[in-house]
GULO-135363 format. One record per atom (N, C-alpha, C): residue in three letters; x negated, y negated, z negated. Coordinates in steps of 0.02 Angstrom, whole numbers, plus 50000, padded with zeros to 5 digits. Layout:
BEGIN
ALAXYZ/...
END
This chain:
BEGIN
MET504304991448318/MET503704995348318/MET503114990748304/VAL502794991948249/VAL502224987948229/VAL501594992248235/LEU501124989748274/LEU500494993348283/LEU499964990048240/GLU499684993948195/GLU499164991348152/GLU498494994648165/ASN498515000648192/ASN497905004348207/ASN497595001648271/PRO496964999448268/PRO496634996748328/PRO496625001648387/ASP496565008048373/ASP496575013048427/ASP497245013248462/GLU497785012648424/GLU498455012548453/GLU498545006348496/ILE498295000748471/ILE498344994448508/ILE497964994948574/MET497354997648571/MET496954998348632/MET497275003248681/ASP497565008548656/ASP497905013448699/ASP498505010148734/LEU498885006348697/LEU499455002748726/LEU499224997748778/HIS498684994248764/HIS498414989448811/HIS498184992948876/ARG497854998548870/ARG497635002348930/ARG498225004748971/ARG498745007248937/ARG499335009648973/ARG499675003849010/MET499724998148977/MET500034992349009/MET499624989949069/ALA498974989749062/ALA498544987649117/ALA498594992549175/SER498634998949160/SER498705003949213/SER499365003049249/ARG499885001549213/ARG500545000449243/ARG500534994449289/VAL500194989049270/VAL500144983149312/VAL499784984749376/VAL499254988649372/VAL498874990649432/VAL499314994749478/GLN499694999449451/GLN500135003649491/GLN500674999449526/GLU500954994649490/GLU501474990349519/GLU501184985949574/ASN500574983549564/ASN500244979449614/ASN500114983549677/GLU499904989749668/GLU499774994249725/GLU500424995549764/MET500974996549728/MET501614997649761/MET501834991449799/ASP501724985549770/ASP501894979349804/ASP501504978649869/LEU500864980249867/LEU500454979849928/LEU500664985049980/GLN500854990949958/GLN501094996050005/GLN501734993650039/MET502174990650000/MET502794988050028/MET502654982350077/LYS502184978150061/LYS501994972650105/LYS501724975350171/LEU501304980450168/LEU501034983350229/LEU501594986750269/LEU502054990050236/LEU502614993150271/LEU503054987850305/GLU503144982150273/GLU503514976650304/GLU503144974150366/ILE502484973750363/ILE502084971750421/ILE502194976650478/ILE502154983050462/ILE502254988250513/ILE502944987750543/ASN503454986750501/ASN504144986050525/ASN504214980050571/SER503874974550555/SER503934968650597/SER503584969550664/LEU503054973550665/LEU502694974850727/LEU503024980250769/MET503414984450737/MET503684990350770/MET504414991350748/PRO504874986950771/PRO505564987650749/PRO505904994050773/ASN505644997050827/ASN505915003250853/ASN505485009050828/ALA505785013650792/ALA505405019250762/ALA505075023850814/ASN505315023550876/ASN505035027950927/ASN504395025150958/LYS504235018950944/LYS503635015950971/LYS503035017450927/GLN502455016850956/GLN501835017650917/GLN501445011150922/ILE501005010150874/ILE500625003950870/ILE499905005550852/GLN499455001550878/GLN498755002450863/GLN498595000750791/LYS498175004750761/LYS497955003550692/LYS497614996750688/ALA497224994950739/ALA496874988550739/ALA497354982650733/LYS497934983250766/LYS498424977850763/LYS498724977350692/ILE498864983050662/ILE499124983050593/ILE498614979750547/LEU497984981750553/LEU497464979050510/LEU497354971650521/THR497404969350583/THR497314962250598/THR497854958050565/VAL498474960250572/VAL499034956550542/VAL498984956850465/ALA498804962550439/ALA498714963150366/ALA498184958450341/GLU497644957750379/GLU497114953150360/GLU497364945950362/LEU497774944250411/LEU498074937650414/LEU498534936350355/GLU498804941650327/GLU499254941250269/GLU498874941450202/GLY498204941650206/GLY497814941150145/GLY497494947550120/MET497584953050156/MET497284959350135/MET496604960250168/SER496154963650135/SER495524965250168/SER495644971250214/THR495214972150262/THR495284977850308/THR495244984450271/ASP494774984950224/ASP494714991150185/ASP495344992550144/GLN495614987250114/GLN496214988050074/GLN496804990250118/ALA496884987050175/ALA497434988750221/ALA497344995950247/SER496734997950262/SER496615004850285/SER496805009850231/ARG496615008350169/ARG496775012750113/ARG497535013250103/LEU497865007550108/LEU498595007350099/LEU498935011050156/LEU498685010350218/LEU498975013850275/LEU498905021350265/LYS498345023650240/LYS498245030750225/LYS498735033050171/ALA498845028950121/ALA499325030650068/ALA500025031150096/LEU500215026550140/LEU500875026850172/LEU500945033150215/GLU500395035050248/GLU500405041150287/GLU500485047250241/ASP500125047450186/ASP500165052950139/ASP500865053550109/MET501215047850101/MET501885047850073/MET502415049350126/GLY502205049550190/GLY502675051250243/GLY503055045450275/TYR502855039350260/TYR503185033550289/TYR502965032150360/VAL502345033650375/VAL502075032950443/VAL501665039150459/LYS501545040150523/LYS501105045650542/LYS500665043550599/GLN500075046450601/GLN499605045050654/GLN499775049850711/VAL499995046950767/VAL500205051150824/VAL499635052950869/SER499125048850871/SER498505050250907/SER497975045850874/PRO497345047250886/PRO496815043350852/PRO496905035850863/GLY496995032150809/GLY497065024950811/GLY497765022450824/TYR498265026750828/TYR498955024750841/TYR499425027650789/TYR499875023550765/TYR500345025550713/TYR501065024250736/LYS501525027750705/LYS502235026350713/LYS502585027650648/LYS503165024550640/LYS503575025550580/LYS503895032450583/ASN503995035350525/ASN504355041650520/ASN505095040350511/
END
């Protein structure tokens, strides 16, 4: 496949960049899920959101980023908020 049209090249570049962003987001979600698993090996236990965010920050994530990722994990059904500020694995 030879791309000669600049518009096709730019479209391919945008799609590839978007894919990289999506894969990076998935990697970060998996990293946060690993953090949660390490803090809460028993699925019946609950853990404070502040503790998850603190450990995520120690692992190099910003608090805002970790909060956003935690919300995404909740939306996907991997964790749930059992009471304000407390989460558990599903």
